[in-house]
N, CA and C atoms as a LAMMPS dump frame, in Angstrom:
ITEM: TIMESTEP
0
ITEM: NUMBER OF ATOMS
198
ITEM: BOX BOUNDS ff ff ff
-5.0000000000000000e+02 5.0000000000000000e+02
-5.0000000000000000e+02 5.0000000000000000e+02
-5.0000000000000000e+02 5.0000000000000000e+02
ITEM: ATOMS id mol type element x y z
1 1 1 N -73.379 249.476 27.138
2 1 2 C -74.629 249.649 27.556
3 1 3 C -75.777 249.192 26.37
4 2 1 N -76.704 248.75 26.388
5 2 2 C -77.887 248.657 25.201
6 2 3 C -78.497 249.753 25.316
7 3 1 N -78.812 250.18 23.721
8 3 2 C -79.555 251.371 23.632
9 3 3 C -81.146 251.151 24.04
10 4 1 N -81.933 250.465 24.31
11 4 2 C -82.969 249.946 24.55
12 4 3 C -83.074 250.137 26.365
13 5 1 N -82.148 249.981 26.889
14 5 2 C -82.246 250.055 28.252
15 5 3 C -81.831 251.202 28.567
16 6 1 N -81.791 252.389 27.666
17 6 2 C -81.34 253.365 28.627
18 6 3 C -82.715 254.099 28.507
19 7 1 N -82.91 254.963 29.901
20 7 2 C -83.991 255.759 30.315
21 7 3 C -84.116 257.09 29.644
22 8 1 N -85.321 257.555 29.234
23 8 2 C -85.393 259.173 29.113
24 8 3 C -84.691 260.162 29.564
25 9 1 N -85.068 259.636 31.358
26 9 2 C -83.96 260.398 31.839
27 9 3 C -82.184 260.88 31.647
28 10 1 N -81.378 259.688 31.544
29 10 2 C -80.269 259.505 31.297
30 10 3 C -80.339 260.141 29.968
31 11 1 N -81.078 259.819 28.757
32 11 2 C -81.09 260.75 27.561
33 11 3 C -81.188 262.015 27.675
34 12 1 N -82.161 262.571 29.022
35 12 2 C -82.05 264.125 28.729
36 12 3 C -80.678 264.869 29.393
37 13 1 N -80.168 263.782 30.708
38 13 2 C -78.708 264.135 31.269
39 13 3 C -78.213 264.227 29.821
40 14 1 N -77.771 263.608 29.177
41 14 2 C -76.654 263.571 28.185
42 14 3 C -76.572 264.635 27.196
43 15 1 N -77.936 264.836 26.938
44 15 2 C -78.133 266.199 25.767
45 15 3 C -77.666 267.215 26.955
46 16 1 N -78.12 267.22 28.083
47 16 2 C -78 268.463 28.846
48 16 3 C -76.198 269.158 28.429
49 17 1 N -75.731 267.734 29.021
50 17 2 C -74.219 268.043 28.949
51 17 3 C -73.713 268.19 27.753
52 18 1 N -73.78 267.614 26.814
53 18 2 C -73.767 267.803 25.143
54 18 3 C -73.977 269.386 24.924
55 19 1 N -75.306 269.92 25.359
56 19 2 C -75.089 270.953 25.018
57 19 3 C -74.341 272.254 25.582
58 20 1 N -74.149 272.106 26.54
59 20 2 C -73.317 273.05 27.858
60 20 3 C -71.85 273.054 27.292
61 21 1 N -70.853 271.52 26.679
62 21 2 C -69.661 271.678 26.241
63 21 3 C -69.752 272.254 24.756
64 22 1 N -70.488 272.159 24.123
65 22 2 C -70.67 272.908 23.217
66 22 3 C -70.788 274.459 23.046
67 23 1 N -71.391 275.207 23.911
68 23 2 C -71.814 275.919 24.215
69 23 3 C -72.729 276.503 23.536
70 24 1 N -73.675 275.777 23.44
71 24 2 C -75.075 276.699 22.561
72 24 3 C -75.924 277.329 23.148
73 25 1 N -76.149 277.836 22.691
74 25 2 C -77.213 279.453 22.881
75 25 3 C -78.123 279.675 22.278
76 26 1 N -79.83 279.542 22.82
77 26 2 C -80.552 279.728 21.615
78 26 3 C -80.62 281.6 21.06
79 27 1 N -80.606 281.563 19.986
80 27 2 C -80.447 282.529 19.164
81 27 3 C -81.986 283.097 19.131
82 28 1 N -82.914 282.825 19.444
83 28 2 C -84.454 283.164 19.377
84 28 3 C -84.697 283.463 20.981
85 29 1 N -84.044 283.297 21.707
86 29 2 C -84.154 283.772 23.19
87 29 3 C -84.508 285.241 23.549
88 30 1 N -84.177 286.245 23.085
89 30 2 C -84.299 287.395 23.222
90 30 3 C -85.297 287.809 22.186
91 31 1 N -85.835 287.399 21.293
92 31 2 C -87.251 287.53 19.842
93 31 3 C -88.382 287.688 21.15
94 32 1 N -88.76 288.605 20.729
95 32 2 C -90.284 288.76 22.049
96 32 3 C -91.509 288.8 20.698
97 33 1 N -90.996 288.626 19.181
98 33 2 C -91.973 287.971 18.773
99 33 3 C -92.826 286.293 19.074
100 34 1 N -93.978 286.318 18.335
101 34 2 C -94.678 284.632 18.711
102 34 3 C -94.784 284.5 19.828
103 35 1 N -95.095 282.961 19.759
104 35 2 C -95.397 282.301 21.274
105 35 3 C -94.536 282.238 22.198
106 36 1 N -94.766 282.03 23.566
107 36 2 C -93.288 282.123 24.313
108 36 3 C -92.954 280.606 24.404
109 37 1 N -91.948 280.032 24.516
110 37 2 C -91.366 278.842 24.22
111 37 3 C -92.213 278.062 25.634
112 38 1 N -92.444 276.495 25.218
113 38 2 C -92.644 276.289 26.882
114 38 3 C -91.907 275.165 27.317
115 39 1 N -90.99 274.63 26.146
116 39 2 C -89.706 273.411 26.668
117 39 3 C -88.481 274.177 25.846
118 40 1 N -87.365 273.811 26.841
119 40 2 C -86.282 273.832 26.677
120 40 3 C -85.751 272.977 25.418
121 41 1 N -85.074 273.565 24.554
122 41 2 C -84.263 272.811 23.251
123 41 3 C -83.928 271.572 23.884
124 42 1 N -83.23 271.273 25.043
125 42 2 C -82.363 270.235 25.135
126 42 3 C -83.532 268.655 25.403
127 43 1 N -84.781 269.576 26.39
128 43 2 C -86.044 268.583 26.437
129 43 3 C -86.597 268.147 24.833
130 44 1 N -86.353 268.667 23.948
131 44 2 C -86.899 268.67 22.878
132 44 3 C -86.299 267.471 21.737
133 45 1 N -84.733 268.252 21.966
134 45 2 C -83.728 266.972 21.475
135 45 3 C -83.994 265.906 22.114
136 46 1 N -83.929 265.406 23.633
137 46 2 C -83.637 264.291 24.158
138 46 3 C -85.183 263.663 23.763
139 47 1 N -86.187 263.906 23.504
140 47 2 C -87.749 263.447 22.829
141 47 3 C -87.491 262.441 21.688
142 48 1 N -86.513 263.611 20.546
143 48 2 C -86.57 262.793 19.678
144 48 3 C -85.633 261.913 19.36
145 49 1 N -84.341 261.861 20.126
146 49 2 C -83.071 260.766 20.591
147 49 3 C -83.894 259.667 21.344
148 50 1 N -84.581 259.777 22.084
149 50 2 C -85.649 258.606 22.49
150 50 3 C -86.333 258.312 21.553
151 51 1 N -86.915 259.027 20.806
152 51 2 C -88.19 258.321 19.67
153 51 3 C -87.076 257.478 18.609
154 52 1 N -86.099 257.965 18.342
155 52 2 C -85.214 257.611 17.123
156 52 3 C -84.461 256.14 17.956
157 53 1 N -83.889 255.834 18.954
158 53 2 C -83.361 255.087 19.476
159 53 3 C -84.37 253.724 20.272
160 54 1 N -85.933 254.116 20.39
161 54 2 C -86.787 253.121 21.077
162 54 3 C -87.632 252.607 19.164
163 55 1 N -87.085 253.201 18.051
164 55 2 C -88.154 253.368 16.89
165 55 3 C -89.751 253.625 17.507
166 56 1 N -90.068 254.521 18.089
167 56 2 C -91.197 254.591 18.622
168 56 3 C -91.994 255.687 17.33
169 57 1 N -93.26 255.544 16.807
170 57 2 C -93.924 256.64 16.725
171 57 3 C -94.009 257.98 17.211
172 58 1 N -94.381 258.965 16.801
173 58 2 C -94.476 260.502 17.441
174 58 3 C -95.587 259.916 18.767
175 59 1 N -96.458 259.439 18.255
176 59 2 C -97.873 259.3 19.068
177 59 3 C -97.535 258.247 20.451
178 60 1 N -96.357 257.412 20.121
179 60 2 C -96.242 256.531 21.119
180 60 3 C -94.931 256.8 22.047
181 61 1 N -94.458 257.947 21.627
182 61 2 C -93.255 258.256 22.535
183 61 3 C -94.089 259.711 23.431
184 62 1 N -95.118 260.277 22.888
185 62 2 C -95.505 261.592 23.912
186 62 3 C -96.701 260.278 25.068
187 63 1 N -96.991 259.304 24.304
188 63 2 C -98.087 258.843 25.304
189 63 3 C -97.044 257.953 26.096
190 64 1 N -95.986 257.83 26.016
191 64 2 C -95.112 256.951 27.296
192 64 3 C -94.173 257.842 28.104
193 65 1 N -94.089 258.996 27.744
194 65 2 C -93.34 260.415 28.559
195 65 3 C -94.399 261.13 29.31
196 66 1 N -95.95 260.489 29.035
197 66 2 C -96.782 261.093 30.018
198 66 3 C -97.175 260.699 31.253
């Protein structure tokens, strides 16, 4: 499969599976200080991978995913 044909949904599903397989647990989940998180780590990682694979700038990725 060409890397440019992968949709964001596929990338997101792969990152969720990967994080489950390595038993990833967010260590800051129980920390009550600071602003509460809006997005999961898997979602943030998927956005970063999508940006890298498509060679987009930060603004282009946000604009495409809206």
